[in-house]
C-alpha positions in Angstrom: 0.0 0.0 0.0 2.8 2.4 0.9 4.3 2.1 -2.6 1.2 1.9 -4.6 -1.1 4.6 -3.3 -0.4 7.9 -5.1 -1.5 10.0 -2.2 1.1 8.5 0.0 3.8 9.0 -2.7 2.7 12.7 -2.9 3.0 13.0 0.9 6.5 11.5 0.9 7.5 13.9 -1.8 6.2 16.8 0.2 8.4 15.7 3.1 11.5 15.6 0.9 10.6 19.1 -0.4 10.3 20.4 3.2 13.7 18.8 4.1 15.3 20.4 1.1 14.3 23.9 2.4 15.9 23.6 5.8 19.6 24.1 5.0 18.9 27.4 3.1 17.1 28.9 6.0 20.2 28.8 8.1 22.4 30.5 5.5 22.7 34.3 5.0 21.6 35.8 1.6 24.0 35.2 -1.3 26.7 37.8 -1.6 26.5 40.4 -4.3 29.4 40.9 -6.7 29.7 44.1 -8.8 32.2 44.9 -11.5 32.4 48.6 -12.3 34.2 50.5 -15.1 34.3 54.0 -13.7 34.8 57.4 -15.4 35.2 56.2 -19.0 35.6 58.5 -21.9 33.0 58.4 -24.7 32.8 57.1 -27.3 36.0 55.0 -26.9 35.3 54.0 -23.3 39.0 54.5 -22.4 39.8 55.5 -18.7 39.8 59.2 -18.1 43.0 60.5 -16.6 43.3 60.6 -13.6 39.8 59.4 -12.5 39.2 56.4 -14.7 39.4 53.0 -13.0 38.1 49.5 -12.8 36.4 48.4 -9.6 35.4 45.0 -8.1 33.0 45.1 -5.1 31.6 42.3 -2.9 28.8 42.9 -0.5 27.4 40.4 2.1 24.4 40.9 4.3 24.7 39.3 7.8 21.4 38.7 9.7 21.8 39.6 13.4 20.1 38.6 16.7 19.8 34.9 15.9 17.5 35.3 13.0 19.0 32.5 11.1 18.7 30.2 14.1 15.0 30.9 14.6 14.3 30.6 10.8 16.0 27.2 10.9 14.0 26.1 13.9 10.8 27.0 12.2 11.8 25.0 9.1 12.8 22.0 11.1 9.5 22.1 12.9 7.7 22.2 9.6 9.6 19.2 8.4 8.4 17.3 11.5 4.9 18.4 10.7 5.1 17.2 7.1 6.5 13.8 8.3 3.6 13.5 10.9 1.0 14.4 8.3 2.4 11.8 5.9 2.3 9.2 8.7 -1.3 10.2 9.5 -2.3 10.0 5.8 -0.9 6.4 5.7 -3.1 5.4 8.6 -6.1 7.2 7.0 -5.6 5.4 3.7 -5.1 2.1 5.7 -8.5 2.8 7.4 -10.1 3.4 4.1 -8.7 0.1 2.7 -9.9 -1.7 5.7 -13.4 -0.2 5.3 -13.5 -1.3 1.7 -12.3 -4.8 2.6 -14.9 -5.3 5.3 -17.6 -4.1 2.9 -16.4 -6.8 0.4 -16.5 -9.3 3.3 -20.0 -8.3 4.3 -21.3 -8.5 0.7 -19.7 -12.0 0.2 -21.4 -13.3 3.4 -24.7 -11.8 2.2 -24.3 -13.7 -1.1 -23.6 -16.9 0.8 -26.7 -16.5 3.0 -28.8 -15.7 0.0 -27.6 -18.7 -2.0 -28.2 -21.0 1.0 -31.7 -19.6 1.5 -32.5 -20.0 -2.2 -31.6 -23.7 -2.0 -34.0 -24.0 1.0 -36.7 -22.1 -1.0 -36.2 -24.4 -4.0 -36.7 -27.4 -1.6 -39.8 -25.8 -0.2 -41.1 -25.0 -3.7 -40.6 -28.7 -4.7 -42.3 -29.8 -1.5 -45.3 -27.5 -2.0 -45.6 -28.7 -5.7 -45.7 -32.3 -4.6 -48.2 -31.5 -1.9 -50.3 -29.6 -4.4 -50.4 -32.6 -6.7 -52.0 -34.7 -4.0 -54.3 -32.0 -2.9 -52.6 -31.2 0.4 -51.9 -27.5 -0.3 -53.2 -24.7 -2.4 -51.8 -23.6 -5.7 -51.1 -20.2 -4.1 -48.4 -21.8 -1.9 -46.6 -23.2 -5.0 -46.7 -19.8 -6.7 -45.6 -18.1 -3.6 -42.6 -20.4 -3.1 -41.6 -20.0 -6.8 -41.8 -16.2 -6.4 -39.5 -16.4 -3.4 -36.9 -18.4 -5.4 -37.0 -15.7 -8.1 -36.7 -12.9 -5.5 -33.6 -14.6 -4.0 -32.1 -14.9 -7.4 -32.7 -11.2 -8.0 -31.1 -10.4 -4.6 -28.0 -12.5 -5.4 -27.5 -10.7 -8.7 -27.7 -7.3 -7.1 -25.3 -8.3 -4.3 -22.8 -9.7 -6.8 -22.8 -6.4 -8.5 -22.3 -4.6 -5.2 -19.3 -6.9 -4.5 -17.8 -5.9 -7.8 -18.3 -2.2 -6.9 -16.6 -2.7 -3.5 -13.7 -4.6 -5.1 -13.2 -1.7 -7.6 -13.2 0.7 -4.7 -10.6 -1.4 -2.9 -8.5 -1.6 -6.0 -8.6 2.1 -6.4 -7.3 2.6 -2.9 -4.5 0.1 -3.5 -3.8 1.4 -7.1 -3.9 -2.1 -8.4 -6.4 -4.7 -9.5 -7.9 -7.0 -6.9 -8.3 -10.8 -7.5 -12.0 -11.2 -7.7 -11.8 -15.0 -7.1 -10.1 -14.6 -3.7 -12.5 -14.8 -0.8 -12.3 -12.1 1.9 -11.2 -13.6 5.2 -11.7 -11.9 8.5 -8.6 -11.4 10.7 -8.6 -12.6 14.3 -9.8 -9.5 16.2 -8.4 -8.8 19.7 -10.5 -10.1 22.6 -10.1 -6.9 24.6 -8.7 -3.4 24.4 -7.5 -0.9 26.9 -10.0 1.3 28.7 -11.5 4.2 26.7 -9.8 6.8 28.9 -6.4 5.1 28.3 -7.0 5.0 24.5 -8.1 8.6 24.5 -4.9 9.7 26.3 -2.8 7.7 24.0 -4.4 9.1 20.9 -4.2 12.7 22.1 -0.5 12.2 22.6 0.5 9.8 19.8 -1.8 10.4 16.9 0.4 11.5 13.9 -2.0 14.4 13.1 -1.7 15.6 16.7 2.1 15.5 16.4 1.7 17.5 13.2 -0.3 20.1 15.1 2.4 20.2 17.8 5.0 20.8 15.1 2.9 23.6 13.7 2.8 25.2 17.1 6.6 24.9 17.4 7.0 26.5 14.0 4.7 29.3 14.9 6.6 30.0 18.1 9.9 30.1 16.2 8.3 32.5 13.6 7.1 34.7 16.5 10.5 34.8 18.0 12.0 35.6 14.6 9.5 38.4 14.0 10.5 40.0 17.4 14.1 40.2 16.1 13.3 41.7 12.8 13.5 45.2 14.4 17.3 44.6 14.8 19.2 46.0 11.8 21.0 43.5 9.7 24.7 44.2 9.0 26.1 44.7 5.5 29.9 44.1 5.0 31.6 44.9 1.8 35.1 45.0 0.3 36.1 46.9 -2.8 39.1 46.6 -5.0 40.0 49.2 -7.7 42.8 49.8 -10.1 43.8 52.5 -12.6 46.7 53.4 -14.7 49.0 56.1 -13.4 52.3 57.8 -14.3 54.3 55.3 -12.3 52.3 52.2 -13.4 49.1 50.5 -12.2 47.7 52.0 -9.1 45.7 49.7 -6.8 43.4 50.6 -4.0 41.0 48.8 -1.6 38.0 49.9 0.6 36.1 48.3 3.4 32.4 49.2 3.8 30.0 48.6 6.7 26.3 49.3 6.7 23.0 48.3 8.2 19.4 48.6 7.2 17.3 51.2 9.1 13.8 50.1 10.1 12.2 53.5 9.7 8.8 51.8 8.8 8.9 49.6 11.9 5.4 50.6 13.0 3.8 49.4 9.7 6.2 46.5 8.9 8.2 44.9 11.8 5.6 45.5 14.5 2.8 44.2 12.2 4.9 41.1 11.5 4.9 40.6 15.3 1.1 40.9 15.3 0.8 38.4 12.4 3.0 35.8 13.9 1.4 36.0 17.3 -2.0 35.5 15.7 -0.7 32.5 13.7 0.8 31.1 16.9 -2.6 31.5 18.7 -4.3 29.9 15.7 -2.0 26.9 15.7 -2.4 26.4 19.5 -6.2 26.6 19.1 -6.1 24.1 16.1 -4.1 21.7 18.2 -6.5 21.9 21.2 -9.4 21.3 18.8 -7.6 18.4 17.2 -6.9 16.7 20.5 -10.6 17.2 21.6 -11.9 15.8 18.3 -9.4 12.9 18.5 -10.7 12.0 22.0 -14.3 12.2 20.7 -13.5 9.9 17.7 -11.8 7.4 20.0 -14.9 7.3 22.2 -17.2 6.8 19.2 -15.0 4.1 17.7 -14.7 2.3 21.1 -18.5 2.4 21.6 -19.0 1.0 18.1 -16.5 -1.8 18.8 -18.2 -2.6 22.1 -21.7 -2.6 20.4 -20.5 -4.9 17.6 -18.9 -7.4 19.9 -21.8 -7.5 22.4 -24.4 -7.9 19.7 -22.4 -10.5 17.9 -22.1 -12.6 21.1 -25.8 -12.3 21.6 -26.6 -13.4 18.1 -24.3 -16.4 18.2 -25.3 -17.7 21.6 -29.0 -16.9 21.6 -30.8 -15.2 18.7 -29.5 -17.2 15.7 -29.7 -20.7 17.2 -33.4 -20.0 18.2 -34.2 -18.5 14.8 -32.6 -21.5 13.0 -34.4 -24.0 15.2 -37.7 -22.2 14.4 -37.1 -22.6 10.6 -36.2 -26.2 11.0 -39.4 -26.9 12.9 -41.4 -24.8 10.4 -40.1 -26.8 7.5 -40.9 -30.1 9.2 -44.3 -28.9 10.2 -45.1 -27.5 6.7 -44.3 -30.9 5.1 -47.0 -32.5 7.2 -49.4 -29.7 6.8 -49.3 -28.3 10.3 -48.2 -24.7 9.4 -48.8 -22.6 6.4 -46.2 -21.4 3.9 -46.3 -17.8 5.2 -45.1 -18.9 8.6 -42.2 -20.8 7.1 -41.3 -17.8 4.9 -41.5 -15.4 7.8 -39.2 -17.6 10.0 -36.7 -17.9 7.1 -36.7 -14.2 6.5 -36.0 -13.6 10.2 -33.0 -16.0 10.0 -31.7 -14.2 6.9 -31.9 -10.8 8.6 -30.0 -12.0 11.7 -27.3 -13.7 9.6 -26.8 -10.6 7.5 -26.7 -8.5 10.6 -24.1 -10.8 12.1 -21.9 -10.3 9.0 -22.5 -6.6 9.3 -21.4 -6.7 13.0 -18.2 -8.5 12.0 -17.5 -5.7 9.4 -18.5 -3.0 11.9 -16.1 -4.4 14.5 -13.2 -4.4 11.9 -14.0 -0.9 10.8 -14.1 0.3 14.4 -10.7 -1.3 15.1 -9.3 0.3 11.9 -10.5 3.7 13.1 -8.9 3.2 16.5 -5.6 2.2 14.8 -5.7 5.4 12.7 -6.4 7.5 15.7 -3.7 5.8 17.8 -1.2 5.6 15.0 -0.3 2.0 15.7 -1.6 -1.5 15.1 -3.9 -3.1 17.7 -3.7 -6.7 16.3 -2.1 -8.8 13.5 -4.4 -8.2 10.5 -2.7 -11.1 8.6 -3.7 -13.7 11.2 -7.0 -15.0 9.8 -9.8 -16.8 11.5 -10.1 -20.6 11.2 -13.6 -20.3 9.7 -14.8 -17.1 7.9 -17.7 -15.5 9.8 -17.6 -18.2 12.5 -16.9 -18.1 16.2 -13.6 -16.7 17.4 
């Protein structure tokens, strides 16, 4: 996934770009070199005696008051933020891949349930037809059973199309084709997690996006410190070499120049820079606080969803589904001897179908909740490559 997804490649390139900017922020501006041909006669451009000369001048501006240090600190912090955002994007894409995978799983289980139910409806249709021939049931039951077989075939067709859609979405996230013949296998989910408060504290401290926000705050602080030093004049140092022809030969001369910029517009420039950077620092701190609060809320939501899915799954497997399946078995046997009507049998089977599909949806919901928690924590909670012994079965 890391190599295939274009968004992750773009995020890595952004980190490289941010790293490339750091060395330059710690260097003074490039020196300026000037070559001058002074006091030349026109039109021949020959040196005028005694003023004509050739000059070479080099000027270098030297930032003062630690400006380069603070500029470098801000750049370093932004590199850390870019790395953290790239890491957060990786977990976000991983969560999206997991969601698409669990949708594929849920659809495949629904198809299996529908095919199994259609076989039962075909048996019921055959039974009702045989009973109709001997006058033990009405023709309406035969037609109703046949309609149910056709409806299940229609549902299976629609679900297979949905599976193709989910596989295409998964392939798009992975930037590669997905083998449509491979069956989705659920991983072995963890039996327990840390407490919600512990997970919230971990996420608020370790989530990559939170670390990116902390890096932005650090960069904003360095920018504010730099802005406070912009009032200090920067030095300019220059050397100058000149030569001209004289009566006794070539005359050479040198000069040393010192200068500084004068912040005469400090009220509308340097002081306003302070206001700007302080506002940006406050904004970064507020964004970080909001991000931590939102992260804690998302952890609570994901944990509640995980708990709901696990508890309902256990209830379905231990109580609801066994009773519903037993009711269908009894209804089939009773229908064959004419003790119940066809509608009772169909209602019981529809109840089993609904519970079985909800069970597969609960499996998918549990996996999605765990994927969200992993994204928020920035770490894996279980081995996603360790599959269950039986797809959709008991853990």
